C-alpha positions in Angstrom: -28.7 -39.0 -14.9 -29.5 -38.1 -11.3 -32.8 -36.9 -10.0 -31.4 -33.4 -9.6 -29.7 -32.6 -12.8 -26.3 -33.6 -14.1 -24.4 -36.9 -14.4 -23.4 -39.1 -11.5 -20.3 -38.1 -9.5 -17.0 -39.9 -10.3 -16.9 -43.3 -8.7 -14.9 -43.9 -5.5 -15.0 -46.2 -2.5 -18.2 -44.5 -1.1 -19.9 -43.6 -4.3 -23.3 -44.8 -5.6 -24.6 -44.5 -9.1 -26.9 -41.6 -8.2 -25.3 -40.0 -5.2 -22.4 -40.0 -2.8 -23.1 -42.2 0.2 -21.9 -39.7 2.8 -24.0 -36.9 1.2 -27.1 -39.1 1.2 -26.6 -40.0 4.8 -25.9 -36.4 5.8 -29.2 -35.2 4.2 -31.2 -37.6 6.3 -29.3 -36.9 9.5 -29.5 -33.1 9.0 -33.2 -33.1 8.2 -33.9 -35.2 11.4 -31.6 -32.9 13.5 -33.4 -29.9 12.2 -36.8 -31.3 13.3 -35.3 -32.1 16.7 -34.0 -28.5 17.0 -37.4 -27.1 16.1 -39.0 -29.2 18.8 -36.5 -28.0 21.4 -37.2 -24.4 20.4 -40.9 -25.0 20.7 -40.3 -26.3 24.3 -38.3 -23.2 25.1 -41.1 -20.9 24.0 -43.8 -23.1 25.7 -42.0 -22.9 29.0 -41.1 -19.2 28.6 -37.4 -20.1 28.9 -36.1 -18.0 26.0 -34.6 -15.4 28.3 -33.1 -17.7 30.9 -29.8 -17.2 29.0 -30.2 -13.4 28.9 -27.4 -12.6 26.5 -26.2 -13.8 23.1 -24.0 -15.5 22.0 -22.9 -15.9 25.6 -25.4 -17.2 28.1 -24.8 -14.8 31.0 -22.8 -12.1 29.4 -19.4 -13.5 30.4 -19.4 -17.2 29.6 -20.7 -19.3 26.7 -21.9 -21.9 29.2 -24.4 -21.1 31.9 -23.2 -20.8 35.5 -25.8 -23.2 36.7 -27.9 -25.8 34.9 -31.3 -25.4 36.5 -34.8 -24.9 35.2 -35.3 -23.2 31.9 -31.6 -22.6 31.5 -31.2 -26.3 30.6 -33.8 -26.0 27.8 -32.5 -22.7 26.4 -28.8 -23.9 26.4 -29.7 -27.2 24.9 -31.5 -25.5 22.1 -28.5 -23.3 21.5 -26.2 -26.4 21.4 -28.6 -28.1 19.0 -28.7 -25.1 16.7 -24.9 -24.8 16.7 -24.6 -28.6 15.9 -27.1 -28.1 13.1 -25.0 -25.3 11.6 -22.0 -27.7 11.6 -24.0 -30.4 10.0 -25.2 -28.2 7.2 -21.7 -26.8 6.7 -20.5 -30.4 6.3 -23.3 -31.1 3.9 -22.2 -28.2 1.7 -18.5 -29.3 1.9 -19.4 -32.8 0.9 -21.5 -31.5 -2.0 -18.6 -29.4 -3.2 -16.2 -32.3 -3.0 -18.3 -35.1 -4.4 -21.3 -33.7 -6.2 -19.7 -31.3 -8.7 -21.4 -32.9 -11.6 -24.8 -32.1 -10.0 -24.4 -28.4 -9.3 -28.1 -28.2 -8.1 -27.1 -30.1 -5.0 -24.3 -27.6 -4.3 -26.7 -24.7 -4.7 -29.3 -26.2 -2.4 -26.7 -27.0 0.2 -25.3 -23.5 0.0 -28.9 -22.1 0.4 -29.4 -24.3 3.5 -26.2 -23.0 5.0 -27.2 -19.4 4.4 -30.6 -20.1 5.9 -29.1 -21.7 9.1 -26.8 -18.7 9.5 -29.8 -16.3 9.2 -31.6 -18.5 11.7 -28.8 -18.1 14.2 -28.9 -14.4 13.8 -32.6 -14.3 14.3 -32.1 -16.4 17.5 -29.7 -13.8 18.8 -32.2 -11.0 17.8 -34.8 -12.7 19.9 -32.6 -12.3 23.0 -31.6 -8.7 22.1 -35.2 -7.6 21.5 -36.5 -9.4 24.5 -38.6 -11.8 22.4 -40.3 -9.3 20.1 -43.2 -11.1 18.4 -42.2 -10.3 14.8 -38.7 -11.7 15.3 -40.1 -14.9 17.0 -42.5 -15.5 14.2 -39.7 -15.0 11.6 -37.4 -17.3 13.5 -40.1 -20.1 13.5 -41.0 -19.5 9.9 -37.5 -19.7 8.6 -36.9 -22.9 10.7 -39.9 -24.5 9.1 -38.7 -23.5 5.6 -35.3 -24.9 6.4 -36.7 -28.2 7.5 -38.9 -28.4 4.4 -35.9 -27.8 2.1 -33.8 -30.4 3.9 -36.6 -33.0 4.0 -37.2 -32.7 0.2 -33.5 -32.8 -0.5 -33.1 -36.0 1.6 -36.1 -37.6 -0.2 -34.8 -36.7 -3.7 -31.3 -37.9 -3.3 -32.4 -41.2 -1.6 -35.4 -41.9 -3.7 -33.6 -44.3 -6.1 -32.8 -46.5 -3.1 -36.3 -46.9 -1.7 -37.8 -50.4 -1.9 -39.5 -51.0 -5.2 -42.9 -51.4 -3.7 -42.7 -47.9 -2.0 -41.8 -46.4 -5.4 -44.7 -48.2 -7.0 -47.2 -46.9 -4.4 -45.7 -43.4 -4.6 -45.8 -43.1 -8.4 -49.2 -44.9 -8.8 -47.8 -46.6 -11.9 -48.8 -50.0 -13.2 -46.0 -51.6 -11.1 -48.2 -51.0 -8.0 -50.8 -53.5 -9.3 -48.1 -56.0 -10.2 -46.4 -55.6 -6.8 -49.6 -56.0 -4.8 -51.3 -58.7 -6.9 -51.7 -62.0 -5.1 -50.8 -64.9 -7.4 -53.7 -67.2 -8.3 -54.3 -70.1 -10.6 -53.3 -69.4 -14.2 -56.0 -69.5 -16.9 -55.0 -71.2 -20.1 -54.5 -68.8 -23.1 -57.6 -68.3 -25.3 -55.9 -70.0 -28.3 -55.1 -73.1 -26.2 -58.8 -73.2 -25.0 -60.1 -73.0 -28.5 -57.7 -75.6 -29.7 -58.7 -77.9 -26.8 -62.4 -77.3 -27.5 -61.9 -78.0 -31.2 -60.1 -81.3 -30.5 -62.9 -82.4 -28.2 -65.5 -81.5 -30.8 -63.5 -83.5 -33.4 -63.1 -86.5 -31.2 -66.8 -86.8 -30.2 -68.1 -88.2 -33.6 -65.3 -90.7 -33.8 -66.2 -92.0 -30.4 -69.9 -92.4 -31.4 -69.2 -93.7 -34.8 -66.1 -95.9 -34.8 
């Protein structure tokens, strides 16, 4: 049984016992891409470049792409491209879950939730432009992005957890395996029974040596 409910998906060329290979890879890539998109958005806000593309979804009211790539326009447009690519990645994550993870419906639900969140995130991004960076909208945009990253990071960890090196799992779980994994081999002590037998034999041999 997988970590997130249900039995493993039907085997195929890309399947693993506890998750589809493409789905597992997509969770990691999507979580990392989300983090990068958040960093780009932070740079946009830090450099006050949020309104350098003054319209949404177009950049200058007539074209999707900016007329010139200079200054803050580069940051703002790069952030938009990253957010659009993130939407496609999460959509792909949902499609792969539907195709290959039907026996683990929790993965389909989490992927669908992530897609709804990224759509809401895009709408909030547009609202920032329309409202001229109203503080409440900006905070909501950042908060939802943080929640989305957390969701995807946990999802990536759960579906890939069975494939972590054994030592990592031992440290993470704090089980007895940790001690076994970290223990440095040393000289083996003889079992207590063998020690007592050896002692008994020596005690028995001593009188015969003194009194032949």
